C-alpha positions as CSV (number, residue, x, y, z in Angstrom):
1,M,33.7,-20.4,-25.1
2,T,31.9,-21.8,-22.0
3,S,28.1,-21.9,-21.7
4,S,28.3,-19.6,-18.7
5,T,30.2,-17.0,-20.7
6,R,27.4,-17.1,-23.5
7,R,24.7,-16.8,-20.8
8,G,26.3,-13.8,-19.3
9,R,26.3,-11.8,-22.5
10,S,22.7,-10.9,-22.3
11,P,20.7,-9.3,-19.4
12,E,18.5,-12.5,-19.2
13,G,21.6,-14.6,-19.3
14,R,23.3,-12.5,-16.6
15,A,20.2,-12.8,-14.4
16,E,20.1,-16.6,-14.9
17,V,23.8,-16.9,-13.9
18,R,23.1,-14.8,-10.8
19,R,20.1,-16.8,-9.8
20,G,22.3,-20.0,-10.1
21,L,24.9,-18.6,-7.9
22,V,22.4,-17.4,-5.2
23,A,20.7,-20.8,-5.3
24,A,24.1,-22.6,-4.9
25,A,25.2,-20.3,-2.0
26,A,21.8,-20.9,-0.2
27,R,22.1,-24.6,-0.6
28,L,25.8,-24.9,0.5
29,F,25.4,-22.5,3.4
30,T,22.5,-24.6,4.6
31,E,24.2,-28.0,4.1
32,R,27.8,-27.2,5.0
33,G,27.6,-24.0,7.1
34,Y,28.5,-20.5,6.1
35,D,32.1,-20.7,7.5
36,D,32.8,-24.0,5.8
37,T,31.7,-22.8,2.3
38,T,34.1,-21.0,0.0
39,V,33.7,-18.9,-3.1
40,D,35.2,-21.8,-5.1
41,D,32.6,-24.1,-3.7
42,I,29.7,-21.8,-4.7
43,A,31.1,-21.1,-8.3
44,A,31.6,-24.9,-8.8
45,A,28.1,-25.8,-7.6
46,A,26.6,-23.1,-10.0
47,G,28.7,-24.4,-12.8
48,V,30.8,-21.3,-13.4
49,G,34.4,-20.3,-12.6
50,R,35.8,-18.1,-9.8
51,R,36.2,-15.1,-12.1
52,T,32.5,-15.3,-13.0
53,F,31.5,-15.4,-9.4
54,F,33.4,-12.1,-8.8
55,R,31.7,-10.4,-11.7
56,Y,28.4,-10.7,-9.7
57,F,29.6,-10.5,-6.1
58,R,32.4,-9.0,-4.0
59,G,32.4,-11.9,-1.7
60,K,30.4,-14.8,-0.4
61,E,28.6,-12.7,2.1
62,D,27.0,-11.0,-0.9
63,A,26.1,-14.2,-2.7
64,L,22.9,-14.8,-0.9
65,S,21.4,-11.4,-1.4
66,P,18.5,-10.7,-3.7
67,D,19.4,-8.4,-6.6
68,H,18.9,-5.2,-4.5
69,G,20.3,-3.2,-7.4
70,R,17.3,-4.3,-9.5
71,G,15.0,-3.6,-6.6
72,L,16.3,0.0,-6.1
73,A,16.0,0.5,-9.9
74,R,12.4,-0.7,-10.0
75,I,11.4,1.7,-7.3
76,G,13.1,4.5,-9.1
77,E,11.3,3.7,-12.3
78,V,7.9,3.7,-10.5
79,F,8.5,7.1,-9.1
80,A,9.9,8.4,-12.4
81,G,7.0,7.2,-14.5
82,A,4.2,8.1,-12.0
83,H,1.5,10.4,-13.2
84,P,1.7,13.8,-11.5
85,D,-1.8,13.5,-10.1
86,E,-1.3,10.1,-8.5
87,P,-1.9,10.4,-4.7
88,L,1.4,10.1,-3.0
89,P,0.4,7.3,-0.5
90,S,-0.8,5.1,-3.5
91,L,2.6,5.8,-5.3
92,A,4.7,5.0,-2.3
93,L,2.9,1.7,-1.7
94,R,3.1,0.8,-5.4
95,A,6.8,1.4,-5.5
96,A,7.4,-0.7,-2.4
97,E,5.4,-3.5,-3.6
98,T,7.7,-4.0,-6.7
99,V,10.4,-5.3,-4.3
100,F,8.4,-8.3,-3.2
101,G,9.2,-9.8,-6.6
102,L,12.9,-10.2,-5.6
103,Y,12.0,-12.6,-2.9
104,T,9.0,-14.4,-4.4
105,E,10.6,-15.3,-7.7
106,D,12.2,-18.3,-5.9
107,P,10.4,-19.0,-2.7
108,E,12.6,-21.9,-1.7
109,V,15.8,-19.8,-2.0
110,A,14.1,-17.0,-0.1
111,R,13.1,-19.4,2.7
112,L,16.6,-20.7,3.1
113,R,18.0,-17.2,3.0
114,F,15.6,-16.1,5.8
115,A,16.8,-19.0,8.0
116,L,20.4,-18.2,7.3
117,V,20.2,-14.5,7.9
118,G,18.8,-15.1,11.3
119,T,21.9,-17.2,12.3
120,V,24.9,-15.7,10.4
121,P,26.0,-12.3,11.6
122,A,27.8,-11.5,8.2
123,L,24.5,-12.1,6.3
124,R,22.5,-10.2,8.8
125,D,24.8,-7.2,8.4
126,R,24.6,-7.4,4.6
127,E,20.8,-7.5,4.9
128,A,20.8,-4.4,7.3
129,A,22.9,-2.4,4.8
130,S,20.3,-3.1,2.0
131,V,17.5,-1.9,4.2
132,H,19.4,1.4,4.6
133,H,19.7,1.8,0.8
134,Y,15.9,1.4,0.4
135,R,15.1,3.8,3.1
136,R,17.4,6.5,1.7
137,L,15.9,6.1,-1.8
138,F,12.3,6.5,-0.5
139,T,13.3,9.4,1.6
140,R,14.9,11.2,-1.4
141,E,12.0,10.5,-3.8
142,L,9.3,11.6,-1.2
143,A,11.3,14.7,-0.1
144,V,11.1,15.8,-3.7
145,R,7.4,15.6,-3.8
146,L,6.9,17.0,-0.4
147,A,9.2,20.1,-1.0
148,G,7.7,23.3,0.3
149,Q,5.1,21.6,2.5
150,P,5.1,21.8,6.3
151,D,7.6,19.3,7.8
152,G,8.1,17.8,4.3
153,E,11.6,16.4,4.9
154,L,10.5,15.0,8.2
155,R,7.4,13.4,6.7
156,A,9.5,11.9,3.9
157,A,11.9,10.4,6.4
158,V,9.2,9.0,8.6
159,T,7.2,7.6,5.7
160,A,10.3,5.9,4.2
161,A,11.2,4.3,7.5
162,A,7.5,3.1,7.9
163,L,7.3,1.7,4.4
164,V,10.5,-0.2,4.7
165,A,9.7,-1.6,8.2
166,A,6.2,-2.7,7.1
167,H,7.6,-4.2,4.0
168,N,10.1,-6.3,6.0
169,Q,7.6,-7.2,8.6
170,A,5.2,-8.6,6.0
171,L,7.9,-10.4,4.1
172,R,9.3,-12.1,7.2
173,R,5.8,-13.1,8.3
174,W,5.4,-14.8,4.9
175,L,8.8,-16.4,5.0
176,A,8.3,-17.7,8.5
177,D,5.0,-19.2,7.6
178,G,6.7,-21.3,4.8
179,A,6.9,-18.9,1.9
180,R,4.0,-20.5,0.1
181,E,2.9,-18.8,-3.2
182,A,-0.7,-19.1,-2.3
183,D,-0.1,-16.8,0.7
184,L,1.5,-14.0,-1.3
185,P,-1.8,-12.0,-1.7
186,A,-2.2,-12.0,2.1
187,C,1.4,-10.9,2.5
188,V,0.8,-7.9,0.2
189,D,-2.5,-7.0,2.0
190,H,-0.7,-7.2,5.3
191,F,1.9,-4.6,4.0
192,R,-0.9,-2.3,2.8
193,R,-2.2,-2.0,6.2
194,V,0.6,0.6,6.8
195,A,-1.2,3.0,4.5
196,P,-3.3,4.9,7.1
197,M,-0.3,5.2,9.3
198,L,1.7,7.1,6.8
199,P,2.1,10.9,7.5
200,L,1.1,11.8,4.0
201,A,-2.5,12.9,4.3
202,G,-1.6,16.6,3.9
203,A,0.2,15.7,0.6
204,T,-3.1,14.4,-1.0
205,E,-5.6,17.0,0.4
206,P,-6.6,19.6,-2.1
207,D,-5.8,23.2,-1.5
208,L,-9.4,24.4,-0.9
209,A,-8.4,28.1,-0.8
210,D,-6.7,27.8,-4.1
211,L,-9.5,25.8,-5.5
212,T,-12.1,28.4,-4.4
213,R,-10.0,31.2,-6.1
214,R,-9.9,29.3,-9.3
215,L,-13.6,28.7,-9.3
216,E,-14.4,32.3,-8.6
217,R,-12.1,33.4,-11.5
218,A,-13.8,30.9,-13.8
219,A,-17.2,32.2,-12.7
220,Q,-16.2,35.8,-13.4
221,V,-14.9,34.9,-16.8
222,L,-18.2,33.2,-17.7
223,E,-20.1,36.1,-16.4
224,R,-18.2,38.5,-18.6
225,N,-18.4,36.1,-21.6
226,P,-21.7,34.3,-21.4
227,D,-21.2,32.9,-24.9
228,R,-18.4,30.7,-23.5
229,Q,-20.9,28.8,-21.2
230,T,-21.8,25.4,-22.3
231,G,-25.0,23.5,-21.8
């Protein structure tokens, strides 16, 4: 039994193998060029076999991608575990921020990836496809929470597009500046500037008419039952 087989038996081990393949792909694409690097080259550099490579990726164009499946799952978990009373803008920002970790866990690989995506059409197309998946997930989650509100579906779609665009802009800015760990807080702060631009204000404003009716009913109950008042 090979060491790579043993590593691949646990979630942590599979994540380690994947990271090794991504790092090898980033290095080889940079040193040799995308067209002159094969799947066998990447697998050998990562210390695994060809079959192991294809357990993680469909082809070499996928080998440089962050684990977007994990990123999408993180977003879904944030929405699923959110408190019902959490303001929607806060929830949306919090969910989007979880994806930064996919890029910042290995800044050097992220920096190489950024440079390569800008010059290799196949990698650029792969990255664009991942953006679509994030936008679709945010649209779906937000539409559920905006159901029944005026222009709820439209606001969900616009918010999703704005979140993904702001996330990408902040991330690219950080990468272009050298992907330094010390600059990460500024990167996140830059992303959060999108908050007042999101069309979600109506989703967090209280229904004043409903609140007034409830207070009036409570007052009437207390008037009929003065013993229920507390000091």
